[in-house]
C-alpha positions in Angstrom: -15.6 9.6 -6.1 -13.9 12.5 -4.5 -10.4 13.2 -6.0 -7.8 15.7 -4.8 -4.3 16.8 -5.7 -1.6 17.6 -3.2 1.5 19.6 -4.0 4.1 21.9 -2.4 3.1 25.6 -2.4 6.3 26.6 -4.2 5.7 24.1 -7.0 4.3 26.2 -9.8 4.3 23.5 -12.5 2.5 20.5 -11.1 -1.3 20.0 -11.5 -1.9 23.2 -13.5 -4.7 21.6 -15.5 -6.8 20.3 -12.6 -6.2 23.6 -10.8 -7.4 25.6 -13.8 -10.5 23.4 -14.1 -11.4 24.1 -10.5 -10.6 20.8 -9.0 -9.4 20.4 -5.4 -5.7 21.1 -5.6 -4.2 21.6 -2.1 -0.9 23.4 -1.7 1.2 22.7 1.4 3.4 25.5 2.7 5.1 23.0 5.1 5.9 19.7 3.5 6.3 18.2 7.0 2.5 18.4 7.2 1.9 16.0 4.4 0.7 13.1 6.5 -1.6 15.4 8.5 -3.2 16.7 5.3 -3.6 13.2 3.8 -5.3 12.1 7.0 -7.6 15.1 6.8 -8.5 14.4 3.2 -9.2 10.7 3.8 -11.5 11.7 6.8 -13.3 14.1 4.4 -14.0 11.0 2.2 -11.6 11.6 -0.6 -11.0 8.2 -2.3 -8.2 9.2 -4.6 -5.3 11.4 -3.8 -2.7 12.5 -6.4 0.4 13.6 -4.7 3.4 15.2 -6.2 6.6 13.2 -5.8 8.2 16.1 -3.9 5.4 16.0 -1.3 5.2 12.2 -1.2 8.8 12.1 -0.1 7.8 13.7 3.2 5.1 11.1 4.0 5.6 8.0 6.1 1.9 7.0 5.9 1.7 6.5 2.2 3.7 3.3 2.5 3.0 2.2 6.1 -0.7 3.1 6.4 -2.4 3.6 3.0 -0.4 1.1 0.9 -2.9 -1.7 1.6 -6.0 0.4 2.3 -8.7 -0.6 -0.2 -10.8 2.5 0.5 -8.3 5.1 -0.7 -5.9 5.2 -3.6 -2.8 7.4 -3.5 -1.0 8.1 -6.8 2.5 9.6 -6.7 2.9 11.9 -9.7 6.4 12.3 -11.1 7.0 15.9 -12.0 9.3 16.5 -15.0 10.4 19.9 -16.1 
């Protein structure tokens, strides 16, 4: 199963461990591109996306499109400092 993490480029604290281990952590410079990036990752056959809560707030598709999709799981990770 392909898994990826998605966070805002300026977020220096989220997903440090997956990034250090070499996993697919994508950083968005423009949060408005969240839905576009999620669609791209789903098309590349990623089955699980872990999205920082900051980036998730910019997505309409997480709830409207992927909420009931059994082929992809999107987890919203709450970042706490």
